[in-house]
C-alpha positions in Angstrom: 23.9 -36.9 -36.5 26.5 -34.0 -38.0 28.3 -31.4 -35.8 27.0 -29.5 -37.4 23.9 -29.6 -35.5 25.3 -30.3 -32.6 27.1 -27.4 -32.9 23.2 -25.8 -33.8 21.2 -27.8 -30.6 24.3 -27.1 -28.5 24.7 -23.1 -29.1 20.4 -23.0 -28.9 20.3 -24.8 -25.6 23.1 -22.0 -24.3 21.1 -19.6 -25.5 18.0 -20.4 -24.3 18.5 -22.1 -21.1 22.0 -21.3 -20.0 21.0 -17.6 -20.9 24.6 -17.2 -22.4 24.9 -14.1 -25.0 24.8 -15.2 -28.2 28.5 -13.2 -28.8 30.1 -15.1 -26.3 30.2 -18.4 -27.9 32.6 -19.6 -30.2 34.4 -22.1 -30.5 37.9 -21.3 -29.0 35.0 -20.2 -25.7 36.8 -20.9 -22.2 34.0 -22.6 -20.9 33.8 -21.0 -17.2 36.1 -17.8 -18.0 34.3 -16.7 -21.3 31.1 -18.2 -20.9 30.3 -18.2 -17.3 29.4 -21.8 -16.9 29.5 -22.6 -13.3 28.5 -25.8 -11.0 25.5 -25.5 -11.2 24.7 -24.9 -14.8 27.0 -27.9 -15.2 24.1 -30.0 -13.4 21.4 -28.3 -16.3 24.4 -29.7 -19.3 24.2 -33.1 -17.9 20.2 -33.0 -18.2 20.3 -31.0 -21.4 22.7 -33.1 -22.8 21.0 -36.5 -22.4 17.6 -35.1 -23.4 18.5 -34.0 -27.0 21.8 -36.5 -27.2 20.7 -39.7 -25.0 23.8 -39.9 -23.9 25.0 -39.2 -19.9 27.8 -37.5 -19.1 30.1 -39.5 -16.8 32.1 -36.4 -14.6 35.9 -37.1 -15.0 35.1 -37.3 -18.4 34.0 -33.2 -18.1 36.8 -32.6 -16.6 39.2 -32.3 -19.7 36.7 -30.0 -21.5 37.8 -26.7 -21.6 36.7 -25.3 -24.3 33.4 -24.9 -26.0 35.5 -26.5 -29.1 36.4 -29.5 -26.7 32.4 -29.6 -25.6 31.7 -30.4 -29.3 34.0 -33.1 -30.0 33.0 -35.1 -26.5 29.0 -35.1 -27.1 31.0 -35.9 -31.4 32.9 -39.0 -29.9 29.4 -40.3 -27.8 27.0 -39.4 -31.2 28.9 -40.4 -34.0 
């Protein structure tokens, strides 16, 4: 899976499932501060990532992920 495919899938579920406005979705966006992702959203993200990308997110690994770009990097490292 390419980086572009990862970004497209992530963008789709952020808009469709988490109802985040498209203008708030950019690589440097901070997940909590800019996109408003809270602890309940993280639960949804875990389920969505497992369904779309085929791996389970480890909570201790997600503590290092602060921006959308870092989230793309994290997924890419798992599926690459």
